[in-house]
C-alpha positions in Angstrom: -18.7 -79.2 -53.8 -17.9 -82.9 -52.9 -16.1 -83.7 -49.7 -13.1 -85.0 -51.5 -12.7 -81.9 -53.7 -13.3 -79.7 -50.7 -10.5 -81.6 -48.7 -8.1 -81.4 -51.7 -8.7 -77.7 -52.0 -8.2 -77.0 -48.3 -5.0 -79.1 -48.4 -3.6 -77.0 -51.2 -4.8 -73.9 -49.5 -3.1 -74.7 -46.3 0.1 -75.8 -48.1 0.1 -72.4 -49.9 -0.5 -70.8 -46.5 2.5 -72.5 -44.9 4.7 -71.6 -47.8 3.5 -67.9 -47.4 4.4 -68.0 -43.7 8.0 -69.2 -44.5 8.2 -66.5 -47.2 7.2 -63.8 -44.7 9.7 -65.1 -42.1 12.5 -64.9 -44.9 11.4 -61.5 -45.9 11.4 -60.4 -42.3 14.9 -61.3 -42.0 15.7 -59.6 -45.2 14.0 -56.5 -43.9 16.1 -56.7 -40.8 19.3 -56.9 -42.8 18.2 -54.1 -45.2 17.2 -51.9 -42.3 20.6 -52.6 -40.6 22.3 -51.7 -43.8 20.4 -48.5 -44.1 21.3 -47.5 -40.5 24.9 -48.2 -41.2 24.8 -46.1 -44.4 23.3 -43.2 -42.5 26.2 -43.5 -39.9 28.8 -43.6 -42.6 27.2 -40.5 -44.3 27.2 -38.7 -41.0 30.8 -39.8 -40.5 32.0 -38.5 -43.8 30.1 -35.1 -43.3 31.9 -34.6 -40.0 35.3 -35.4 -41.6 34.6 -33.0 -44.4 33.7 -30.3 -41.8 37.0 -30.9 -39.7 39.0 -30.7 -42.9 37.5 -27.3 -43.8 38.2 -26.0 -40.3 41.7 -27.2 -40.5 42.2 -25.3 -43.7 40.6 -22.2 -42.2 42.6 -22.3 -39.1 45.8 -22.8 -41.0 45.2 -19.7 -43.0 44.4 -17.8 -39.9 47.6 -18.9 -38.2 49.6 -17.7 -41.2 48.0 -14.4 -41.5 48.2 -13.6 -37.7 51.9 -14.6 -37.7 52.5 -12.3 -40.6 50.6 -9.4 -39.0 52.7 -9.8 -35.7 56.0 -9.8 -37.9 54.9 -6.6 -39.6 53.3 -4.6 -36.9 54.4 -6.3 -33.6 50.9 -6.3 -32.1 50.8 -9.0 -29.4 47.1 -9.4 -29.9 47.9 -11.2 -33.1 49.8 -13.8 -31.1 46.8 -14.4 -28.8 44.6 -14.9 -31.9 47.2 -17.1 -33.5 47.5 -19.3 -30.4 43.6 -19.7 -30.2 43.6 -20.7 -33.9 46.4 -23.2 -33.1 44.5 -24.8 -30.3 41.4 -25.0 -32.3 43.3 -26.5 -35.3 44.8 -29.1 -32.9 41.2 -30.1 -31.9 40.2 -30.6 -35.6 43.3 -32.5 -36.4 42.5 -34.8 -33.5 38.9 -35.3 -34.8 40.5 -36.0 -38.3 42.7 -38.7 -36.9 39.8 -40.4 -35.1 37.6 -40.4 -38.2 40.3 -41.8 -40.6 41.1 -44.9 -38.6 39.2 -47.1 -41.1 41.0 -45.7 -44.2 44.8 -46.3 -44.6 45.2 -43.8 -47.4 43.7 -41.0 -45.4 45.7 -42.0 -42.4 48.9 -41.6 -44.5 47.8 -38.2 -45.7 47.1 -37.3 -42.1 50.5 -38.2 -41.0 52.1 -36.1 -43.8 49.8 -33.3 -42.9 50.7 -33.5 -39.3 54.3 -33.4 -40.2 54.2 -30.4 -42.5 51.9 -28.5 -40.0 54.4 -29.1 -37.3 57.2 -27.8 -39.7 55.1 -24.7 -40.4 54.4 -24.2 -36.7 58.1 -24.3 -35.8 58.7 -21.6 -38.5 56.1 -19.5 -36.9 57.5 -20.0 -33.4 61.0 -19.1 -34.7 59.7 -15.9 -36.3 58.1 -14.9 -33.0 61.4 -15.7 -31.0 63.5 -13.7 -33.5 61.1 -10.7 -33.3 61.3 -10.7 -29.5 65.0 -11.2 -29.2 66.7 -9.9 -32.4 64.2 -7.6 -34.0 62.3 -7.4 -37.2 65.3 -7.5 -39.6 66.3 -10.9 -38.2 62.8 -12.2 -38.4 62.4 -10.9 -42.0 65.8 -12.5 -43.0 64.6 -15.9 -41.5 61.3 -15.7 -43.3 63.0 -15.1 -46.6 64.9 -18.3 -46.3 62.2 -20.5 -44.7 60.3 -22.9 -47.0 57.0 -21.2 -46.4 55.7 -21.5 -50.0 56.6 -25.1 -50.3 55.0 -26.1 -47.0 51.9 -24.0 -47.7 51.5 -25.8 -51.2 52.0 -29.2 -49.5 49.5 -28.4 -46.8 46.7 -27.5 -49.2 47.5 -30.3 -51.5 47.1 -32.8 -48.7 43.9 -31.2 -47.5 42.5 -31.1 -51.1 43.4 -34.9 -51.6 41.7 -35.8 -48.4 38.6 -33.7 -49.2 38.4 -35.1 -52.7 38.5 -38.8 -51.4 35.9 -38.1 -48.7 33.5 -36.5 -51.2 33.9 -39.5 -53.5 33.1 -41.8 -50.5 30.2 -39.6 -49.6 28.6 -40.0 -53.1 29.0 -43.8 -52.7 27.5 -43.9 -49.2 24.6 -41.7 -50.2 23.9 -44.0 -53.2 24.1 -47.1 -50.9 21.7 -45.5 -48.4 19.2 -44.6 -51.2 19.3 -48.3 -52.5 18.8 -49.7 -49.0 15.9 -47.6 -48.4 14.4 -48.7 -51.8 14.9 -52.3 -50.9 13.3 -51.8 -47.4 10.2 -50.3 -49.0 9.8 -53.2 -51.5 10.4 -55.8 -48.9 7.9 -54.2 -46.5 5.3 -54.1 -49.3 5.8 -57.8 -50.0 5.5 -58.7 -46.3 2.4 -56.6 -46.0 0.8 -58.3 -49.0 1.7 -61.8 -47.6 0.3 -60.9 -44.2 -3.2 -60.4 -45.8 -3.0 -64.0 -47.4 -4.0 -65.9 -44.2 -7.2 -63.8 -43.8 -7.9 -64.4 -47.5 -7.4 -68.2 -47.0 -9.7 -68.4 -44.0 -12.3 -66.5 -45.8 -12.1 -68.9 -48.8 -12.4 -71.9 -46.5 -15.3 -70.5 -44.8 -17.1 -69.8 -47.9 -16.4 -73.3 -49.2 -17.8 -74.8 -46.0 -20.9 -72.7 -46.3 -21.3 -74.0 -49.9 
């Protein structure tokens, strides 16, 4: 091969190599961004899983509070009050977690505020039942329960919990899809970078072979 042809070939080869280096840099930045997106997606999935867990706990504790209050009204066993108070404390912890986990979602915060209000109302009813049983007897407590909006507040409580759970499950599906897409993009970008990183060695080998020829 003549000197001029060899020089022209080497020039084109080094130009291609320089372009490949720039592409590798660009792809490396893309990989960093995609990896960051994947990390954020994982964090959001974990966030949503935890929120769903706390919603389920709130539902369970609410049922336990209602049942133990009813048992105390029917049988007068003080042990039911201790169990109820433990459930109240555990539910308060779950509600606090829900409040922290919904700071990014205005719709869920509105539902949380409504849930907080209705649970306070139901808790006030339970406290009043306890007070009437202790001070005026079962008949007075039964009469109060007959007039209290237990059914309405129960229905509202579970409707709010259902609405919050439904929205979080929808968000969970979206976030899991985003994570899967980010992982796929990360694999593709990594393969491209790997392929381009082999290019300099190939170019050097081609140049050496030309010089030998």
